C-alpha positions in Angstrom: 46.9 51.4 -41.6 43.5 50.1 -40.6 42.9 46.4 -41.1 39.9 45.6 -43.4 38.7 43.3 -40.7 38.9 45.8 -37.8 36.0 47.2 -36.0 36.6 50.6 -37.7 35.6 49.0 -41.0 31.9 49.7 -41.5 31.5 47.2 -44.4 32.0 43.4 -44.5 34.6 41.8 -46.7 33.4 41.1 -50.2 33.2 37.3 -50.9 34.8 37.7 -54.3 37.8 39.6 -52.8 38.2 37.1 -50.0 38.2 34.3 -52.6 40.9 36.1 -54.6 43.0 36.4 -51.5 42.6 32.7 -50.7 43.6 31.7 -54.2 46.7 33.9 -53.8 47.6 32.2 -50.5 46.9 28.7 -52.0 49.2 29.4 -55.0 52.0 30.3 -52.6 51.5 27.9 -49.7 49.4 25.1 -51.1 52.4 22.9 -52.2 54.5 21.2 -49.6 57.6 21.9 -51.7 56.9 25.6 -52.1 59.8 27.7 -50.9 57.9 30.0 -48.6 60.9 32.3 -47.8 61.4 33.0 -51.6 57.7 33.7 -52.2 56.5 35.7 -49.2 57.6 39.1 -50.4 55.8 38.7 -53.7 52.8 37.4 -51.9 52.4 40.6 -49.9 53.0 42.6 -53.0 50.1 40.8 -54.6 47.8 41.2 -51.6 48.7 44.8 -51.0 46.3 46.0 -53.8 43.5 43.6 -52.9 40.4 45.4 -51.5 38.4 43.3 -49.1 35.5 45.8 -48.8 32.2 45.7 -50.6 32.0 47.8 -53.7 29.2 50.4 -53.6 28.1 49.3 -57.0 27.8 45.6 -56.1 24.3 44.1 -55.8 23.1 42.5 -52.6 22.5 39.3 -54.6 26.1 39.0 -55.8 27.4 39.6 -52.3 25.2 37.1 -50.5 27.3 34.6 -48.6 26.2 31.0 -48.7 24.5 29.6 -45.6 26.9 28.0 -43.0 25.0 24.7 -43.4 25.8 24.7 -47.1 29.5 25.3 -46.5 29.5 22.6 -43.8 27.9 20.1 -46.1 30.4 20.9 -48.9 33.4 20.4 -46.5 31.9 17.1 -45.3 31.7 15.9 -48.9 35.3 17.0 -49.6 36.5 15.2 -46.5 34.6 12.0 -47.5 36.3 12.1 -50.9 39.9 12.4 -49.6 40.4 8.6 -49.0 39.0 7.8 -52.4 41.3 10.4 -54.1 44.4 9.0 -52.2 43.5 5.4 -53.2 43.2 6.4 -56.9 46.9 7.3 -57.0 46.4 10.8 -58.5 48.2 12.3 -55.6 51.3 10.1 -56.0 54.7 11.6 -56.4 56.9 9.1 -58.2 59.7 11.5 -58.6 59.9 12.1 -54.9 59.9 8.3 -54.4 62.8 8.1 -56.9 64.7 10.6 -54.8 65.4 12.9 -57.8 65.5 15.9 -55.5 68.0 18.4 -57.0 70.2 15.7 -58.6 71.2 17.1 -62.0 72.1 13.8 -63.6 68.9 12.0 -62.6 66.7 15.0 -63.4 68.3 15.5 -66.8 67.7 11.8 -67.5 64.0 12.1 -66.8 63.8 15.3 -68.8 65.4 13.7 -71.8 62.9 10.8 -71.5 60.0 13.3 -71.8 61.8 15.1 -74.6 62.2 12.0 -76.7 59.4 11.3 -79.2 60.3 7.6 -78.9 60.0 7.5 -75.1 57.4 5.1 -73.7 56.0 7.9 -71.5 52.9 8.2 -73.7 53.3 12.0 -74.3 54.6 11.8 -77.8 56.7 14.7 -79.1 54.6 17.3 -77.2 57.3 18.6 -74.9 60.0 18.7 -77.6 57.7 20.7 -79.9 57.1 23.2 -77.1 60.9 23.6 -76.6 61.5 23.9 -80.3 58.8 26.6 -80.6 60.4 28.5 -77.8 63.8 28.3 -79.5 62.3 29.4 -82.8 60.8 32.5 -81.1 64.1 33.4 -79.4 66.0 33.0 -82.7 63.6 35.1 -84.7 62.0 32.2 -86.6 65.1 30.5 -87.8 64.6 27.0 -86.3 62.4 23.9 -87.0 59.4 23.5 -84.8 58.9 19.7 -85.1 61.1 16.6 -84.9 61.6 14.3 -87.8 61.1 10.5 -87.7 64.8 10.1 -87.1 65.2 12.4 -84.1 67.4 10.9 -81.4 67.6 12.1 -77.8 70.5 11.0 -75.6 72.1 12.0 -72.3 75.7 12.3 -71.1 77.2 12.4 -74.7 80.7 13.1 -75.7 80.2 13.9 -79.4 83.8 14.8 -80.1 85.4 12.2 -77.8 86.5 14.8 -75.3 85.2 14.0 -71.8 85.5 17.7 -70.8 82.8 18.5 -73.3 80.3 16.0 -72.1 76.8 17.1 -73.0 73.9 16.7 -70.6 71.2 16.3 -73.2 71.8 16.0 -76.9 69.0 16.0 -79.5 70.4 15.0 -82.9 67.9 15.4 -85.8 68.6 15.4 -89.5 67.0 18.8 -89.5 68.8 20.4 -86.5 71.2 19.8 -83.6 70.3 20.8 -80.1 72.3 20.8 -76.9 70.7 21.3 -73.4 73.0 22.1 -70.6 71.3 21.3 -67.3 72.0 23.4 -64.2 70.5 23.1 -60.8 73.2 23.6 -58.2 76.4 23.1 -60.1 78.2 26.3 -61.2 78.9 27.1 -64.8 82.4 25.9 -65.8 85.0 28.1 -67.6 84.2 28.4 -71.3 81.6 25.6 -71.0 79.0 27.1 -73.3 81.7 28.2 -75.7 82.9 24.6 -75.9 79.3 23.4 -76.6 78.9 25.9 -79.3 82.0 24.6 -81.0 80.7 21.1 -80.6 77.4 22.1 -82.3 79.3 23.8 -85.1 81.4 20.7 -85.6 78.5 18.3 -85.6 76.4 20.3 -88.1 79.2 21.3 -90.4 77.5 24.6 -91.1 74.6 22.8 -92.8 72.0 22.2 -90.1 70.7 24.9 -87.7 71.8 24.4 -84.1 71.2 25.8 -80.7 72.6 25.5 -77.2 70.0 25.8 -74.4 71.2 26.9 -71.0 68.7 25.5 -68.5 68.8 27.0 -65.0 66.6 27.6 -62.0 66.0 31.3 -62.9 66.6 31.3 -66.6 69.7 33.5 -66.4 72.0 33.9 -69.4 75.3 32.0 -69.3 78.6 33.9 -68.6 80.1 32.4 -71.7 78.8 31.4 -75.1 78.4 34.9 -76.7 76.5 33.5 -79.6 73.0 34.4 -80.9 72.2 30.6 -81.0 72.5 30.3 -77.2 69.1 30.4 -75.6 68.4 30.6 -71.8 65.5 28.8 -70.3 64.3 28.1 -66.7 63.0 25.0 -65.0 59.6 26.7 -64.4 59.4 27.3 -68.2 60.0 23.7 -68.9 57.4 22.8 -66.3 54.8 25.0 -67.9 55.7 23.6 -71.4 55.3 20.1 -70.1 51.8 20.9 -68.7 50.8 22.5 -72.0 52.1 19.6 -74.0 50.3 16.9 -72.0 46.9 18.5 -71.5 45.2 15.9 -73.8 47.3 12.9 -72.8 45.7 9.8 -71.3 45.4 9.7 -67.5 48.7 7.8 -66.6 51.0 9.9 -69.0 49.3 13.0 -67.8 49.9 12.1 -64.1 53.5 11.3 -64.8 54.1 14.5 -66.7 52.3 16.8 -64.3 54.0 15.3 -61.2 57.4 15.8 -62.9 56.3 19.4 -63.8 55.5 20.0 -60.1 58.9 18.6 -59.1 61.0 20.8 -61.5 58.9 23.9 -60.9 60.0 23.8 -57.2 63.6 23.0 -57.6 
């Protein structure tokens, strides 16, 4: 196959197509935590269909490349801004400093903090609403979409007193009961989700709606828990929900939320 940049190509690469390619590359390799070996195959799949040649119907004005002096001036301005951006703290990664890494207990603790409407994170109940909306869609509309004033979020709970059924994240609301089982590296235990379903049934007494969320890297369904009220979610889904929920937050809450979203997206 002839390269679009080879001497055989009679036409120069289209700026718009090159920009699209650069954006694809940046999305895959722009983050230090990106797992390159996992993404390289899909990267080439994306770039395979990208044409770098000039369309016959394109106008000369739309294809005009900016002068090299303009590009150099723009790069100089960006370089001059880098120290200011670093000093502002917007590039800080508090979760890396806290050494969350792939620790399930610590990561679940931070996630529960963002899920709690009472948390002092400054994001309100935005993330919890996003998760509840996802559950409602998965369950065909049969689940509340907002927390009540008496919603309580906790971690490492043993609601029945049985330590073998310790729940990673429990959301106890007068209107519903929600269990979130957090998985990063640990395998699923025998009958684990079945046990959580029984816990949820016991706690709600058949009155409140309940759900067990199985949260994993890839959003796979659990091996146990053959119940319609078991919903699978992935960490990238939680990251996207957190970004959506905090778009209008103030700068510091927004920074905390988006940096945590970056962390869990790349687990």
